[in-house]
C-alpha positions as a printed NumPy array, in Angstrom:
array([[118.224, -71.654, 186.172],
       [115.798, -68.778, 186.386],
       [117.51 , -65.379, 186.463],
       [115.882, -64.334, 189.75 ],
       [116.79 , -67.599, 191.441],
       [120.368, -67.241, 190.187],
       [120.613, -63.719, 191.592],
       [119.101, -64.849, 194.905],
       [121.605, -67.721, 195.081],
       [124.475, -65.299, 194.454],
       [123.17 , -62.943, 197.126],
       [123.051, -65.873, 199.565],
       [126.552, -66.928, 198.512],
       [127.898, -63.401, 198.927],
       [126.329, -62.764, 202.31 ],
       [126.204, -66.086, 204.151],
       [129.017, -67.848, 202.317],
       [131.122, -64.714, 202.28 ],
       [130.696, -64.307, 206.015],
       [131.804, -67.885, 206.609],
       [134.858, -67.576, 204.394],
       [135.735, -64.207, 205.944],
       [135.573, -65.822, 209.376],
       [137.974, -68.505, 208.165],
       [140.26 , -65.768, 206.818],
       [140.296, -64.228, 210.301],
       [141.12 , -67.566, 211.917],
       [143.826, -68.489, 209.389],
       [145.531, -65.088, 209.573],
       [145.354, -65.047, 213.37 ],
       [146.887, -68.53 , 213.555],
       [149.758, -67.706, 211.21 ],
       [150.449, -64.116, 212.343],
       [153.901, -63.966, 214.011],
       [152.925, -61.848, 217.006],
       [151.183, -62.218, 220.327],
       [147.564, -63.398, 220.412],
       [146.023, -59.945, 220.732],
       [147.805, -58.498, 217.719],
       [147.182, -61.655, 215.721],
       [143.473, -61.446, 216.501],
       [143.288, -57.818, 215.404],
       [145.234, -58.578, 212.224],
       [142.937, -61.496, 211.43 ],
       [139.824, -59.399, 211.957],
       [141.133, -56.608, 209.756],
       [142.066, -59.102, 207.04 ],
       [138.567, -60.576, 207.186],
       [136.998, -57.124, 206.901],
       [139.077, -56.531, 203.762],
       [138.328, -59.966, 202.334],
       [134.547, -59.953, 202.721],
       [133.775, -57.262, 200.079],
       [136.15 , -58.976, 197.666],
       [134.375, -62.284, 198.271],
       [130.969, -60.709, 197.636],
       [132.213, -59.146, 194.394],
       [133.7  , -62.468, 193.321],
       [130.33 , -64.171, 193.882],
       [128.671, -61.754, 191.47 ],
       [131.556, -61.962, 189.016],
       [131.264, -65.749, 188.806],
       [129.6  , -67.108, 185.696],
       [126.861, -68.879, 187.651],
       [125.632, -69.397, 191.176],
       [127.074, -72.906, 191.115],
       [130.532, -71.539, 190.364],
       [130.166, -68.967, 193.129],
       [129.309, -71.664, 195.69 ],
       [132.06 , -73.933, 194.37 ],
       [134.593, -71.118, 194.689],
       [133.477, -70.439, 198.24 ],
       [133.719, -74.118, 199.122],
       [137.195, -74.473, 197.659],
       [138.42 , -71.341, 199.383],
       [136.936, -72.495, 202.687],
       [138.697, -75.855, 202.421],
       [142.06 , -74.195, 201.729],
       [141.657, -71.725, 204.602],
       [140.504, -74.454, 206.968],
       [143.53 , -76.572, 206.057],
       [145.831, -73.587, 206.6  ],
       [144.319, -72.829, 210.002],
       [144.421, -76.447, 211.114],
       [147.985, -76.716, 209.85 ],
       [148.885, -73.902, 212.256],
       [147.379, -75.813, 215.162],
       [143.82 , -74.456, 215.25 ],
       [141.116, -76.933, 216.237],
       [137.407, -76.14 , 215.794]])
């Protein structure tokens, strides 16, 4: 893969994919947080804001753009399963 295309794919993975996974982090944390809904929502949002930069860095640390997207997909599946296991329905 061309170097510029690989970098563009990682940028897309870090921004768009990272946003999606961070949103799932917020949902999963909010569903599993043992407090009322307001505090759980705040905790989920704060966890997502901490997770997003780490996700972006992981996308650029991955060996290729394919691995970055695969890592995002696997993480999204795990977080979606955790949220749905807590009773969340999309």
